[in-house]
N, C-alpha and C positions, 0 to 999 in steps of 0.2 A: 323704326329700326335704327334711325340715326341717333335717337336719344339713348337707346339701349347700348349702342357702340360707344358713345361718349361716357355713359355710366360705367361700362366695363373698363374703359381706358382709365378713368379716374380711380376706380377700385384697384386695378393692377398697379397704378402709380403709388397709391397709398400703401399697398402691401409691400412693394419694393422699397419704399421709403422707410417703412417700419423695420424691414429686415436689415437694411443698411445702417440703421441707427445703433445697432449693437457694436460695442467697441471690441476689437480683436487685439489680444495681447499675445505676443510670441515671446515666451520665456527663454532665457539662456539655459543651456543644458545643465551646467553646474554653477550654482550660485553660492559664492563664498564671501563672507564678510569678516574683516579683521575685528577682533575683540575690542569692544568699546567704540567702534566706528559707527557713524550714522549710515543707515541704510539708504542708498541713493538709487535713482532710477537706472543709472548706467550699470549698477551691479546686477540688475534683474533682466533688463531687455536692451536691445540695440535700437528700439523704436524711439527716436529723438522727440517725436511729437507727443509722447505720453509723459505724465507726471504722476507722482504718488499723492493721493488725497488722504488716505488713512491707512495705518498699519495696526493690526490687532494680533495679540499673542506672540510678540517678538521681544526677546531680551538680548540686547547686544553684549551683555556681560555674562552670558551663559554659553560656555564652550560646547560645541557639538551640533548635531543635526536637530533642527526644529521646524515645525510647520507654522506658518503665519498666514493670516488672511490680509491681503492687500487690495485696497480699492484704487484702481487706476482711473485717470481722467485725461481728457485731451482738450485742445483749444475750443472745440465746439461744445464743451461741458458734457459730453457723453461720458459715461462711466461704467465700469464693470468691476466686480470683485473676483479674486482668484485665490485659491489656497496654494501657497508657494512653499516648497521645501528648500531650506537654505542651511548652510553650515557656517557656524561661527568658529574661527580659528584664532588662536593666540600665538602669533609668530614673533612678537617683539619681546625679546628677553629683558629681564630687569637689569639695571645698571648697579654693579657692586663697586663701592668705593672703599678702599682700604687705607688705613693710616700709613702702612708700609707694605710694599709688595713682598719684601723678604724680611723676616724677623729673625734676629740672632739672639740667643740666650746662652748663658753659661750653664754647663751641666749641673743639675741640682736646683736651678732656679725654678720658680713657679712660672707657668705659662697659661695665659688666658686668651684663647683664640678670638673669643667674642670681643675682647677689648680692642682688637686691631681692626674691627669692622667700623668704618666711619658711617656708612649708610648703604641701604639697599632700597632702590626705587624702581617701581614699575612705571613704564611710560603712560599707562592708563590709570592704574590704581594708586599711584603715588608711593608714599613711604611704606615699606614692608618691615614689620617688627620681627625680632627673633622669636622662634618657636622652640622651646625646650622640651616639647612633648615628643615621644617616640612615634606618635601618630602622624604619618606623612599627609593625611587627608586634611589636616588642620592648616589654616592660613599661617603664613610666616616663613622665614628662612631658617634653615638648619645648617650646622657645620658638621661635616662628616670627616672621619679620620681621627687618629689619635697621635699624641706626641708623648713619648716617654722622656721627660725632661732629665731623667737620671742617666740616660744613655745618649752619647753624642751621635749625631747623624743628621741626615736631611729628611724632613717630613713634609708631605703634601696634604693639605686639608682642603 
């Protein structure tokens, strides 16, 4: 009887140890990442003892909601994988540098708005080139508005 009790105790301990070996991850309710930024553990969970071992199916330069599979690990080298829904947002505007903030011309002179643009740079993507296409889905910047150089007045572009 004593051997049976000892055997049962060992068996219960093994089962409890096996159950406690699974790693529990509590995800934040809303996971948002800035466009181009590295996905960090503090974006995903408040559990400081966890780290990210591997990320699959995540593109930090694809704006919008996406699902990624993340493998989490801890100091005891326990790990678990979870499918995580996250949203990539691009909130950092490009920097537009002009040759002059205000351009004055004489009525009748030619005016080229593009010639006044010194540079357009995105904090993540770098230089942005001019896009003369009417298709707004194409990469690049566009200048909107018109100037009637034959008619005096103030114009905003």
